[in-house]
mmCIF file of the N, C-alpha and C atoms, coordinates in Angstrom:
data_MODEL
# 
_entry.id   MODEL 
# 
loop_
_atom_site.group_PDB 
_atom_site.id 
_atom_site.type_symbol 
_atom_site.label_atom_id 
_atom_site.label_alt_id 
_atom_site.label_comp_id 
_atom_site.label_asym_id 
_atom_site.label_entity_id 
_atom_site.label_seq_id 
_atom_site.pdbx_PDB_ins_code 
_atom_site.Cartn_x 
_atom_site.Cartn_y 
_atom_site.Cartn_z 
_atom_site.occupancy 
_atom_site.B_iso_or_equiv 
_atom_site.pdbx_formal_charge 
_atom_site.auth_seq_id 
_atom_site.auth_comp_id 
_atom_site.auth_asym_id 
_atom_site.auth_atom_id 
_atom_site.pdbx_PDB_model_num 
ATOM 1   N N  . MET A 1 1  ? 7.206   -8.573  5.077   1.00 0.00 ? 1  MET A N  1 
ATOM 2   C CA . MET A 1 1  ? 6.811   -9.918  4.172   1.00 0.00 ? 1  MET A CA 1 
ATOM 3   C C  . MET A 1 1  ? 8.258   -10.409 3.408   1.00 0.00 ? 1  MET A C  1 
ATOM 4   N N  . GLU A 1 2  ? 8.278   -11.725 3.356   1.00 0.00 ? 2  GLU A N  1 
ATOM 5   C CA . GLU A 1 2  ? 9.677   -12.374 3.050   1.00 0.00 ? 2  GLU A CA 1 
ATOM 6   C C  . GLU A 1 2  ? 9.789   -12.173 1.255   1.00 0.00 ? 2  GLU A C  1 
ATOM 7   N N  . ILE A 1 3  ? 10.800  -11.594 0.970   1.00 0.00 ? 3  ILE A N  1 
ATOM 8   C CA . ILE A 1 3  ? 11.089  -11.128 -0.589  1.00 0.00 ? 3  ILE A CA 1 
ATOM 9   C C  . ILE A 1 3  ? 12.019  -11.999 -1.053  1.00 0.00 ? 3  ILE A C  1 
ATOM 10  N N  . LEU A 1 4  ? 12.820  -12.659 -0.382  1.00 0.00 ? 4  LEU A N  1 
ATOM 11  C CA . LEU A 1 4  ? 13.741  -13.580 -0.618  1.00 0.00 ? 4  LEU A CA 1 
ATOM 12  C C  . LEU A 1 4  ? 13.883  -14.641 0.281   1.00 0.00 ? 4  LEU A C  1 
ATOM 13  N N  . PRO A 1 5  ? 14.642  -15.968 0.150   1.00 0.00 ? 5  PRO A N  1 
ATOM 14  C CA . PRO A 1 5  ? 14.517  -16.561 1.731   1.00 0.00 ? 5  PRO A CA 1 
ATOM 15  C C  . PRO A 1 5  ? 15.642  -15.860 2.616   1.00 0.00 ? 5  PRO A C  1 
ATOM 16  N N  . ASN A 1 6  ? 15.080  -16.174 3.625   1.00 0.00 ? 6  ASN A N  1 
ATOM 17  C CA . ASN A 1 6  ? 15.931  -15.098 4.675   1.00 0.00 ? 6  ASN A CA 1 
ATOM 18  C C  . ASN A 1 6  ? 15.950  -13.630 4.524   1.00 0.00 ? 6  ASN A C  1 
ATOM 19  N N  . LYS A 1 7  ? 15.354  -13.019 3.506   1.00 0.00 ? 7  LYS A N  1 
ATOM 20  C CA . LYS A 1 7  ? 15.272  -11.544 3.667   1.00 0.00 ? 7  LYS A CA 1 
ATOM 21  C C  . LYS A 1 7  ? 14.053  -11.275 3.697   1.00 0.00 ? 7  LYS A C  1 
ATOM 22  N N  . ASP A 1 8  ? 13.680  -10.234 4.678   1.00 0.00 ? 8  ASP A N  1 
ATOM 23  C CA . ASP A 1 8  ? 12.246  -9.677  5.025   1.00 0.00 ? 8  ASP A CA 1 
ATOM 24  C C  . ASP A 1 8  ? 12.334  -8.318  4.343   1.00 0.00 ? 8  ASP A C  1 
ATOM 25  N N  . GLY A 1 9  ? 11.191  -7.791  4.237   1.00 0.00 ? 9  GLY A N  1 
ATOM 26  C CA . GLY A 1 9  ? 11.108  -6.044  3.585   1.00 0.00 ? 9  GLY A CA 1 
ATOM 27  C C  . GLY A 1 9  ? 9.492   -5.916  4.301   1.00 0.00 ? 9  GLY A C  1 
ATOM 28  N N  . LEU A 1 10 ? 9.717   -4.576  4.130   1.00 0.00 ? 10 LEU A N  1 
ATOM 29  C CA . LEU A 1 10 ? 7.975   -3.714  4.857   1.00 0.00 ? 10 LEU A CA 1 
ATOM 30  C C  . LEU A 1 10 ? 7.231   -3.625  4.010   1.00 0.00 ? 10 LEU A C  1 
ATOM 31  N N  . LEU A 1 11 ? 5.905   -3.809  4.102   1.00 0.00 ? 11 LEU A N  1 
ATOM 32  C CA . LEU A 1 11 ? 4.943   -3.335  3.044   1.00 0.00 ? 11 LEU A CA 1 
ATOM 33  C C  . LEU A 1 11 ? 4.318   -2.786  4.079   1.00 0.00 ? 11 LEU A C  1 
ATOM 34  N N  . HIS A 1 12 ? 4.134   -1.434  4.212   1.00 0.00 ? 12 HIS A N  1 
ATOM 35  C CA . HIS A 1 12 ? 3.220   -0.926  5.384   1.00 0.00 ? 12 HIS A CA 1 
ATOM 36  C C  . HIS A 1 12 ? 1.769   -0.690  4.537   1.00 0.00 ? 12 HIS A C  1 
ATOM 37  N N  . ILE A 1 13 ? 0.880   -0.954  5.428   1.00 0.00 ? 13 ILE A N  1 
ATOM 38  C CA . ILE A 1 13 ? -0.471  -1.017  4.982   1.00 0.00 ? 13 ILE A CA 1 
ATOM 39  C C  . ILE A 1 13 ? -1.119  0.200   4.077   1.00 0.00 ? 13 ILE A C  1 
ATOM 40  N N  . SER A 1 14 ? -0.507  1.441   4.017   1.00 0.00 ? 14 SER A N  1 
ATOM 41  C CA . SER A 1 14 ? -0.588  2.117   3.222   1.00 0.00 ? 14 SER A CA 1 
ATOM 42  C C  . SER A 1 14 ? 0.088   2.203   1.736   1.00 0.00 ? 14 SER A C  1 
ATOM 43  N N  . GLU A 1 15 ? 1.080   1.136   1.596   1.00 0.00 ? 15 GLU A N  1 
ATOM 44  C CA . GLU A 1 15 ? 1.643   0.638   0.102   1.00 0.00 ? 15 GLU A CA 1 
ATOM 45  C C  . GLU A 1 15 ? 0.759   -0.074  -0.239  1.00 0.00 ? 15 GLU A C  1 
ATOM 46  N N  . ILE A 1 16 ? -0.250  -0.936  0.191   1.00 0.00 ? 16 ILE A N  1 
ATOM 47  C CA . ILE A 1 16 ? -1.045  -1.797  -0.388  1.00 0.00 ? 16 ILE A CA 1 
ATOM 48  C C  . ILE A 1 16 ? -1.873  -1.397  -1.481  1.00 0.00 ? 16 ILE A C  1 
ATOM 49  N N  . ASP A 1 17 ? -2.893  -0.637  -1.236  1.00 0.00 ? 17 ASP A N  1 
ATOM 50  C CA . ASP A 1 17 ? -3.666  -0.403  -2.476  1.00 0.00 ? 17 ASP A CA 1 
ATOM 51  C C  . ASP A 1 17 ? -3.999  1.320   -2.308  1.00 0.00 ? 17 ASP A C  1 
ATOM 52  N N  . TRP A 1 18 ? -4.174  1.672   -3.262  1.00 0.00 ? 18 TRP A N  1 
ATOM 53  C CA . TRP A 1 18 ? -4.521  3.100   -3.599  1.00 0.00 ? 18 TRP A CA 1 
ATOM 54  C C  . TRP A 1 18 ? -5.957  3.428   -2.679  1.00 0.00 ? 18 TRP A C  1 
ATOM 55  N N  . ARG A 1 19 ? -6.727  2.551   -2.806  1.00 0.00 ? 19 ARG A N  1 
ATOM 56  C CA . ARG A 1 19 ? -8.014  2.782   -1.784  1.00 0.00 ? 19 ARG A CA 1 
ATOM 57  C C  . ARG A 1 19 ? -7.412  2.897   -0.020  1.00 0.00 ? 19 ARG A C  1 
ATOM 58  N N  . LYS A 1 20 ? -8.125  3.379   0.543   1.00 0.00 ? 20 LYS A N  1 
ATOM 59  C CA . LYS A 1 20 ? -7.819  3.535   2.140   1.00 0.00 ? 20 LYS A CA 1 
ATOM 60  C C  . LYS A 1 20 ? -8.469  1.851   2.509   1.00 0.00 ? 20 LYS A C  1 
ATOM 61  N N  . ILE A 1 21 ? -7.395  1.313   3.364   1.00 0.00 ? 21 ILE A N  1 
ATOM 62  C CA . ILE A 1 21 ? -8.302  -0.322  4.059   1.00 0.00 ? 21 ILE A CA 1 
ATOM 63  C C  . ILE A 1 21 ? -7.825  -0.071  5.366   1.00 0.00 ? 21 ILE A C  1 
ATOM 64  N N  . ARG A 1 22 ? -8.260  -0.853  5.833   1.00 0.00 ? 22 ARG A N  1 
ATOM 65  C CA . ARG A 1 22 ? -8.506  -0.758  7.690   1.00 0.00 ? 22 ARG A CA 1 
ATOM 66  C C  . ARG A 1 22 ? -7.782  -1.836  8.081   1.00 0.00 ? 22 ARG A C  1 
ATOM 67  N N  . THR A 1 23 ? -7.729  -3.087  7.359   1.00 0.00 ? 23 THR A N  1 
ATOM 68  C CA . THR A 1 23 ? -6.883  -4.315  7.870   1.00 0.00 ? 23 THR A CA 1 
ATOM 69  C C  . THR A 1 23 ? -5.894  -4.721  6.769   1.00 0.00 ? 23 THR A C  1 
ATOM 70  N N  . VAL A 1 24 ? -4.769  -5.325  6.852   1.00 0.00 ? 24 VAL A N  1 
ATOM 71  C CA . VAL A 1 24 ? -4.544  -6.037  5.600   1.00 0.00 ? 24 VAL A CA 1 
ATOM 72  C C  . VAL A 1 24 ? -5.049  -7.106  5.224   1.00 0.00 ? 24 VAL A C  1 
ATOM 73  N N  . ASP A 1 25 ? -6.158  -8.118  5.907   1.00 0.00 ? 25 ASP A N  1 
ATOM 74  C CA . ASP A 1 25 ? -6.431  -9.075  5.517   1.00 0.00 ? 25 ASP A CA 1 
ATOM 75  C C  . ASP A 1 25 ? -8.132  -8.590  4.325   1.00 0.00 ? 25 ASP A C  1 
ATOM 76  N N  . GLU A 1 26 ? -8.147  -7.278  4.518   1.00 0.00 ? 26 GLU A N  1 
ATOM 77  C CA . GLU A 1 26 ? -9.212  -7.176  3.266   1.00 0.00 ? 26 GLU A CA 1 
ATOM 78  C C  . GLU A 1 26 ? -8.765  -7.074  1.990   1.00 0.00 ? 26 GLU A C  1 
ATOM 79  N N  . VAL A 1 27 ? -7.270  -7.121  1.827   1.00 0.00 ? 27 VAL A N  1 
ATOM 80  C CA . VAL A 1 27 ? -6.617  -7.312  0.472   1.00 0.00 ? 27 VAL A CA 1 
ATOM 81  C C  . VAL A 1 27 ? -5.723  -8.426  0.463   1.00 0.00 ? 27 VAL A C  1 
ATOM 82  N N  . LEU A 1 28 ? -4.910  -8.995  1.345   1.00 0.00 ? 28 LEU A N  1 
ATOM 83  C CA . LEU A 1 28 ? -4.140  -9.898  1.428   1.00 0.00 ? 28 LEU A CA 1 
ATOM 84  C C  . LEU A 1 28 ? -4.511  -10.965 2.451   1.00 0.00 ? 28 LEU A C  1 
ATOM 85  N N  . LYS A 1 29 ? -3.584  -12.282 1.998   1.00 0.00 ? 29 LYS A N  1 
ATOM 86  C CA . LYS A 1 29 ? -3.669  -13.177 3.348   1.00 0.00 ? 29 LYS A CA 1 
ATOM 87  C C  . LYS A 1 29 ? -2.784  -13.703 3.185   1.00 0.00 ? 29 LYS A C  1 
ATOM 88  N N  . GLU A 1 30 ? -2.272  -14.552 4.353   1.00 0.00 ? 30 GLU A N  1 
ATOM 89  C CA . GLU A 1 30 ? -0.795  -15.210 4.506   1.00 0.00 ? 30 GLU A CA 1 
ATOM 90  C C  . GLU A 1 30 ? -0.526  -16.103 3.617   1.00 0.00 ? 30 GLU A C  1 
ATOM 91  N N  . GLY A 1 31 ? 0.533   -16.170 2.720   1.00 0.00 ? 31 GLY A N  1 
ATOM 92  C CA . GLY A 1 31 ? 0.920   -16.969 1.899   1.00 0.00 ? 31 GLY A CA 1 
ATOM 93  C C  . GLY A 1 31 ? 0.521   -16.700 0.694   1.00 0.00 ? 31 GLY A C  1 
ATOM 94  N N  . ASP A 1 32 ? -0.108  -15.191 0.336   1.00 0.00 ? 32 ASP A N  1 
ATOM 95  C CA . ASP A 1 32 ? -0.489  -14.814 -0.992  1.00 0.00 ? 32 ASP A CA 1 
ATOM 96  C C  . ASP A 1 32 ? 0.961   -14.573 -1.543  1.00 0.00 ? 32 ASP A C  1 
ATOM 97  N N  . GLU A 1 33 ? 1.405   -14.861 -2.792  1.00 0.00 ? 33 GLU A N  1 
ATOM 98  C CA . GLU A 1 33 ? 2.236   -14.001 -3.436  1.00 0.00 ? 33 GLU A CA 1 
ATOM 99  C C  . GLU A 1 33 ? 1.728   -12.914 -3.926  1.00 0.00 ? 33 GLU A C  1 
ATOM 100 N N  . VAL A 1 34 ? 2.727   -11.733 -3.785  1.00 0.00 ? 34 VAL A N  1 
ATOM 101 C CA . VAL A 1 34 ? 2.320   -10.550 -4.271  1.00 0.00 ? 34 VAL A CA 1 
ATOM 102 C C  . VAL A 1 34 ? 3.581   -9.799  -5.059  1.00 0.00 ? 34 VAL A C  1 
ATOM 103 N N  . GLU A 1 35 ? 3.033   -9.216  -6.077  1.00 0.00 ? 35 GLU A N  1 
ATOM 104 C CA . GLU A 1 35 ? 4.699   -8.460  -6.602  1.00 0.00 ? 35 GLU A CA 1 
ATOM 105 C C  . GLU A 1 35 ? 4.447   -6.846  -6.174  1.00 0.00 ? 35 GLU A C  1 
ATOM 106 N N  . VAL A 1 36 ? 5.673   -6.553  -5.683  1.00 0.00 ? 36 VAL A N  1 
ATOM 107 C CA . VAL A 1 36 ? 5.921   -5.272  -4.832  1.00 0.00 ? 36 VAL A CA 1 
ATOM 108 C C  . VAL A 1 36 ? 7.249   -4.531  -5.540  1.00 0.00 ? 36 VAL A C  1 
ATOM 109 N N  . LYS A 1 37 ? 7.425   -3.370  -5.336  1.00 0.00 ? 37 LYS A N  1 
ATOM 110 C CA . LYS A 1 37 ? 8.695   -2.727  -5.552  1.00 0.00 ? 37 LYS A CA 1 
ATOM 111 C C  . LYS A 1 37 ? 9.177   -1.924  -4.508  1.00 0.00 ? 37 LYS A C  1 
ATOM 112 N N  . LEU A 1 38 ? 10.722  -2.307  -4.508  1.00 0.00 ? 38 LEU A N  1 
ATOM 113 C CA . LEU A 1 38 ? 11.516  -1.816  -3.390  1.00 0.00 ? 38 LEU A CA 1 
ATOM 114 C C  . LEU A 1 38 ? 11.259  -0.237  -3.875  1.00 0.00 ? 38 LEU A C  1 
ATOM 115 N N  . ILE A 1 39 ? 10.821  0.920   -2.465  1.00 0.00 ? 39 ILE A N  1 
ATOM 116 C CA . ILE A 1 39 ? 10.686  2.304   -2.516  1.00 0.00 ? 39 ILE A CA 1 
ATOM 117 C C  . ILE A 1 39 ? 12.061  2.810   -2.391  1.00 0.00 ? 39 ILE A C  1 
ATOM 118 N N  . ASP A 1 40 ? 12.586  2.173   -0.847  1.00 0.00 ? 40 ASP A N  1 
ATOM 119 C CA . ASP A 1 40 ? 13.653  2.981   -0.262  1.00 0.00 ? 40 ASP A CA 1 
ATOM 120 C C  . ASP A 1 40 ? 14.208  1.834   0.617   1.00 0.00 ? 40 ASP A C  1 
ATOM 121 N N  . ILE A 1 41 ? 15.314  2.006   0.951   1.00 0.00 ? 41 ILE A N  1 
ATOM 122 C CA . ILE A 1 41 ? 16.300  1.607   1.878   1.00 0.00 ? 41 ILE A CA 1 
ATOM 123 C C  . ILE A 1 41 ? 16.208  2.459   3.100   1.00 0.00 ? 41 ILE A C  1 
ATOM 124 N N  . GLU A 1 42 ? 15.867  1.964   4.183   1.00 0.00 ? 42 GLU A N  1 
ATOM 125 C CA . GLU A 1 42 ? 16.170  2.774   5.585   1.00 0.00 ? 42 GLU A CA 1 
ATOM 126 C C  . GLU A 1 42 ? 17.923  2.556   5.829   1.00 0.00 ? 42 GLU A C  1 
ATOM 127 N N  . PRO A 1 43 ? 18.237  3.791   6.087   1.00 0.00 ? 43 PRO A N  1 
ATOM 128 C CA . PRO A 1 43 ? 19.888  3.728   6.092   1.00 0.00 ? 43 PRO A CA 1 
ATOM 129 C C  . PRO A 1 43 ? 20.406  3.075   7.614   1.00 0.00 ? 43 PRO A C  1 
ATOM 130 N N  . LYS A 1 44 ? 19.482  3.769   8.398   1.00 0.00 ? 44 LYS A N  1 
ATOM 131 C CA . LYS A 1 44 ? 19.898  3.036   9.642   1.00 0.00 ? 44 LYS A CA 1 
ATOM 132 C C  . LYS A 1 44 ? 20.230  1.253   9.867   1.00 0.00 ? 44 LYS A C  1 
ATOM 133 N N  . THR A 1 45 ? 19.266  0.967   9.416   1.00 0.00 ? 45 THR A N  1 
ATOM 134 C CA . THR A 1 45 ? 18.822  -0.193  9.615   1.00 0.00 ? 45 THR A CA 1 
ATOM 135 C C  . THR A 1 45 ? 18.663  -1.215  8.353   1.00 0.00 ? 45 THR A C  1 
ATOM 136 N N  . GLY A 1 46 ? 18.868  -0.555  7.345   1.00 0.00 ? 46 GLY A N  1 
ATOM 137 C CA . GLY A 1 46 ? 19.006  -1.449  6.073   1.00 0.00 ? 46 GLY A CA 1 
ATOM 138 C C  . GLY A 1 46 ? 17.801  -2.054  5.868   1.00 0.00 ? 46 GLY A C  1 
ATOM 139 N N  . LYS A 1 47 ? 16.414  -1.674  6.419   1.00 0.00 ? 47 LYS A N  1 
ATOM 140 C CA . LYS A 1 47 ? 15.257  -2.487  6.186   1.00 0.00 ? 47 LYS A CA 1 
ATOM 141 C C  . LYS A 1 47 ? 14.848  -1.751  4.692   1.00 0.00 ? 47 LYS A C  1 
ATOM 142 N N  . LEU A 1 48 ? 14.097  -3.005  3.904   1.00 0.00 ? 48 LEU A N  1 
ATOM 143 C CA . LEU A 1 48 ? 13.603  -2.677  2.779   1.00 0.00 ? 48 LEU A CA 1 
ATOM 144 C C  . LEU A 1 48 ? 12.210  -2.187  2.409   1.00 0.00 ? 48 LEU A C  1 
ATOM 145 N N  . LYS A 1 49 ? 12.149  -0.981  2.407   1.00 0.00 ? 49 LYS A N  1 
ATOM 146 C CA . LYS A 1 49 ? 10.502  -0.766  2.209   1.00 0.00 ? 49 LYS A CA 1 
ATOM 147 C C  . LYS A 1 49 ? 9.888   -0.962  1.021   1.00 0.00 ? 49 LYS A C  1 
ATOM 148 N N  . LEU A 1 50 ? 8.827   -1.569  0.781   1.00 0.00 ? 50 LEU A N  1 
ATOM 149 C CA . LEU A 1 50 ? 8.035   -1.978  -0.355  1.00 0.00 ? 50 LEU A CA 1 
ATOM 150 C C  . LEU A 1 50 ? 6.811   -1.151  -0.437  1.00 0.00 ? 50 LEU A C  1 
ATOM 151 N N  . SER A 1 51 ? 6.207   -1.189  -1.990  1.00 0.00 ? 51 SER A N  1 
ATOM 152 C CA . SER A 1 51 ? 5.077   -0.922  -2.045  1.00 0.00 ? 51 SER A CA 1 
ATOM 153 C C  . SER A 1 51 ? 4.392   -1.487  -3.112  1.00 0.00 ? 51 SER A C  1 
ATOM 154 N N  . ARG A 1 52 ? 3.106   -1.992  -2.987  1.00 0.00 ? 52 ARG A N  1 
ATOM 155 C CA . ARG A 1 52 ? 2.481   -2.827  -4.304  1.00 0.00 ? 52 ARG A CA 1 
ATOM 156 C C  . ARG A 1 52 ? 1.626   -1.869  -4.955  1.00 0.00 ? 52 ARG A C  1 
ATOM 157 N N  . LYS A 1 53 ? 1.163   -0.621  -4.168  1.00 0.00 ? 53 LYS A N  1 
ATOM 158 C CA . LYS A 1 53 ? 0.006   0.121   -4.807  1.00 0.00 ? 53 LYS A CA 1 
ATOM 159 C C  . LYS A 1 53 ? 0.862   0.951   -5.997  1.00 0.00 ? 53 LYS A C  1 
ATOM 160 N N  . VAL A 1 54 ? 2.369   1.217   -6.181  1.00 0.00 ? 54 VAL A N  1 
ATOM 161 C CA . VAL A 1 54 ? 2.996   1.673   -7.278  1.00 0.00 ? 54 VAL A CA 1 
ATOM 162 C C  . VAL A 1 54 ? 2.861   0.947   -8.538  1.00 0.00 ? 54 VAL A C  1 
ATOM 163 N N  . LEU A 1 55 ? 2.504   -0.165  -8.322  1.00 0.00 ? 55 LEU A N  1 
ATOM 164 C CA . LEU A 1 55 ? 2.674   -1.480  -9.601  1.00 0.00 ? 55 LEU A CA 1 
ATOM 165 C C  . LEU A 1 55 ? 1.296   -1.331  -9.760  1.00 0.00 ? 55 LEU A C  1 
ATOM 166 N N  . LEU A 1 56 ? 0.029   -0.644  -8.944  1.00 0.00 ? 56 LEU A N  1 
ATOM 167 C CA . LEU A 1 56 ? -1.360  -0.793  -9.705  1.00 0.00 ? 56 LEU A CA 1 
ATOM 168 C C  . LEU A 1 56 ? -1.691  0.512   -10.414 1.00 0.00 ? 56 LEU A C  1 
ATOM 169 N N  . PRO A 1 57 ? -2.812  0.365   -11.309 1.00 0.00 ? 57 PRO A N  1 
ATOM 170 C CA . PRO A 1 57 ? -3.144  1.813   -11.695 1.00 0.00 ? 57 PRO A CA 1 
ATOM 171 C C  . PRO A 1 57 ? -3.707  2.534   -11.024 1.00 0.00 ? 57 PRO A C  1 
ATOM 172 N N  . ARG A 1 58 ? -3.412  3.714   -10.849 1.00 0.00 ? 58 ARG A N  1 
ATOM 173 C CA . ARG A 1 58 ? -4.169  4.656   -9.953  1.00 0.00 ? 58 ARG A CA 1 
ATOM 174 C C  . ARG A 1 58 ? -5.513  5.049   -10.537 1.00 0.00 ? 58 ARG A C  1 
ATOM 175 N N  . PRO A 1 59 ? -6.521  5.052   -9.371  1.00 0.00 ? 59 PRO A N  1 
ATOM 176 C CA . PRO A 1 59 ? -7.708  5.286   -9.921  1.00 0.00 ? 59 PRO A CA 1 
ATOM 177 C C  . PRO A 1 59 ? -8.053  6.566   -10.286 1.00 0.00 ? 59 PRO A C  1 
ATOM 178 N N  . PRO A 1 60 ? -9.109  6.705   -11.029 1.00 0.00 ? 60 PRO A N  1 
ATOM 179 C CA . PRO A 1 60 ? -9.268  8.237   -11.165 1.00 0.00 ? 60 PRO A CA 1 
ATOM 180 C C  . PRO A 1 60 ? -10.126 9.064   -10.414 1.00 0.00 ? 60 PRO A C  1 
ATOM 181 N N  . LYS A 1 61 ? -9.775  10.150  -10.110 1.00 0.00 ? 61 LYS A N  1 
ATOM 182 C CA . LYS A 1 61 ? -10.783 11.176  -8.854  1.00 0.00 ? 61 LYS A CA 1 
ATOM 183 C C  . LYS A 1 61 ? -11.891 10.967  -9.255  1.00 0.00 ? 61 LYS A C  1 
ATOM 184 N N  . GLU A 1 62 ? -13.203 10.852  -8.315  1.00 0.00 ? 62 GLU A N  1 
ATOM 185 C CA . GLU A 1 62 ? -14.221 10.934  -8.544  1.00 0.00 ? 62 GLU A CA 1 
ATOM 186 C C  . GLU A 1 62 ? -14.685 12.375  -8.648  1.00 0.00 ? 62 GLU A C  1 
ATOM 187 N N  . GLU A 1 63 ? -15.165 12.659  -9.348  1.00 0.00 ? 63 GLU A N  1 
ATOM 188 C CA . GLU A 1 63 ? -16.351 14.062  -9.266  1.00 0.00 ? 63 GLU A CA 1 
ATOM 189 C C  . GLU A 1 63 ? -16.601 14.567  -7.874  1.00 0.00 ? 63 GLU A C  1 
ATOM 190 N N  . GLY A 1 64 ? -16.374 15.501  -7.279  1.00 0.00 ? 64 GLY A N  1 
ATOM 191 C CA . GLY A 1 64 ? -16.627 15.630  -6.202  1.00 0.00 ? 64 GLY A CA 1 
ATOM 192 C C  . GLY A 1 64 ? -16.092 15.149  -5.301  1.00 0.00 ? 64 GLY A C  1 
ATOM 193 N N  . ASP A 1 65 ? -14.882 14.429  -5.091  1.00 0.00 ? 65 ASP A N  1 
ATOM 194 C CA . ASP A 1 65 ? -14.250 13.608  -4.302  1.00 0.00 ? 65 ASP A CA 1 
ATOM 195 C C  . ASP A 1 65 ? -13.771 14.386  -3.592  1.00 0.00 ? 65 ASP A C  1 
ATOM 196 N N  . LYS A 1 66 ? -14.272 14.612  -2.238  1.00 0.00 ? 66 LYS A N  1 
ATOM 197 C CA . LYS A 1 66 ? -13.691 15.449  -1.110  1.00 0.00 ? 66 LYS A CA 1 
ATOM 198 C C  . LYS A 1 66 ? -13.559 14.738  0.257   1.00 0.00 ? 66 LYS A C  1 
ATOM 199 N N  . ARG A 1 67 ? -12.595 15.070  0.715   1.00 0.00 ? 67 ARG A N  1 
ATOM 200 C CA . ARG A 1 67 ? -12.319 14.223  2.185   1.00 0.00 ? 67 ARG A CA 1 
ATOM 201 C C  . ARG A 1 67 ? -13.831 14.492  3.107   1.00 0.00 ? 67 ARG A C  1 
ATOM 202 N N  . LYS A 1 68 ? -14.257 15.733  3.134   1.00 0.00 ? 68 LYS A N  1 
ATOM 203 C CA . LYS A 1 68 ? -15.409 16.107  4.125   1.00 0.00 ? 68 LYS A CA 1 
ATOM 204 C C  . LYS A 1 68 ? -16.616 15.869  3.559   1.00 0.00 ? 68 LYS A C  1 
ATOM 205 N N  . SER A 1 69 ? -17.319 14.643  3.698   1.00 0.00 ? 69 SER A N  1 
ATOM 206 C CA . SER A 1 69 ? -18.378 14.179  2.736   1.00 0.00 ? 69 SER A CA 1 
ATOM 207 C C  . SER A 1 69 ? -19.698 14.676  3.539   1.00 0.00 ? 69 SER A C  1 
ATOM 208 N N  . GLY A 1 70 ? -20.603 14.839  2.738   1.00 0.00 ? 70 GLY A N  1 
ATOM 209 C CA . GLY A 1 70 ? -21.784 15.368  3.701   1.00 0.00 ? 70 GLY A CA 1 
ATOM 210 C C  . GLY A 1 70 ? -21.486 16.864  3.224   1.00 0.00 ? 70 GLY A C  1 
ATOM 211 N N  . ASP A 1 71 ? -20.692 17.686  2.890   1.00 0.00 ? 71 ASP A N  1 
ATOM 212 C CA . ASP A 1 71 ? -20.745 19.138  2.799   1.00 0.00 ? 71 ASP A CA 1 
ATOM 213 C C  . ASP A 1 71 ? -21.304 19.302  1.621   1.00 0.00 ? 71 ASP A C  1 
ATOM 214 N N  . HIS A 1 72 ? -22.462 20.115  1.587   1.00 0.00 ? 72 HIS A N  1 
ATOM 215 C CA . HIS A 1 72 ? -23.424 20.507  0.820   1.00 0.00 ? 72 HIS A CA 1 
ATOM 216 C C  . HIS A 1 72 ? -23.275 22.094  0.576   1.00 0.00 ? 72 HIS A C  1 
ATOM 217 N N  . HIS A 1 73 ? -23.168 22.800  -0.790  1.00 0.00 ? 73 HIS A N  1 
ATOM 218 C CA . HIS A 1 73 ? -23.564 23.787  -0.911  1.00 0.00 ? 73 HIS A CA 1 
ATOM 219 C C  . HIS A 1 73 ? -24.773 24.185  -0.865  1.00 0.00 ? 73 HIS A C  1 
ATOM 220 N N  . ARG A 1 74 ? -25.230 25.672  -0.204  1.00 0.00 ? 74 ARG A N  1 
ATOM 221 C CA . ARG A 1 74 ? -26.626 26.024  -0.392  1.00 0.00 ? 74 ARG A CA 1 
ATOM 222 C C  . ARG A 1 74 ? -26.681 27.625  -1.167  1.00 0.00 ? 74 ARG A C  1 
# 
């Protein structure tokens, strides 16, 4: 994404939202203006790594929220 005229930064899909998204199109579309934070600069390439999710409130963990859904205790 372009952050300044002629200056691009990388906004990885995992840095767009706290929830897991499958495609960027679920949240953003081309031409959207998005607030991001610079989280790193890759030393070898000088690429700017950006995050949108760090500027969003972290959602509370849901009770019983586990990676393995369908796990039931008997």
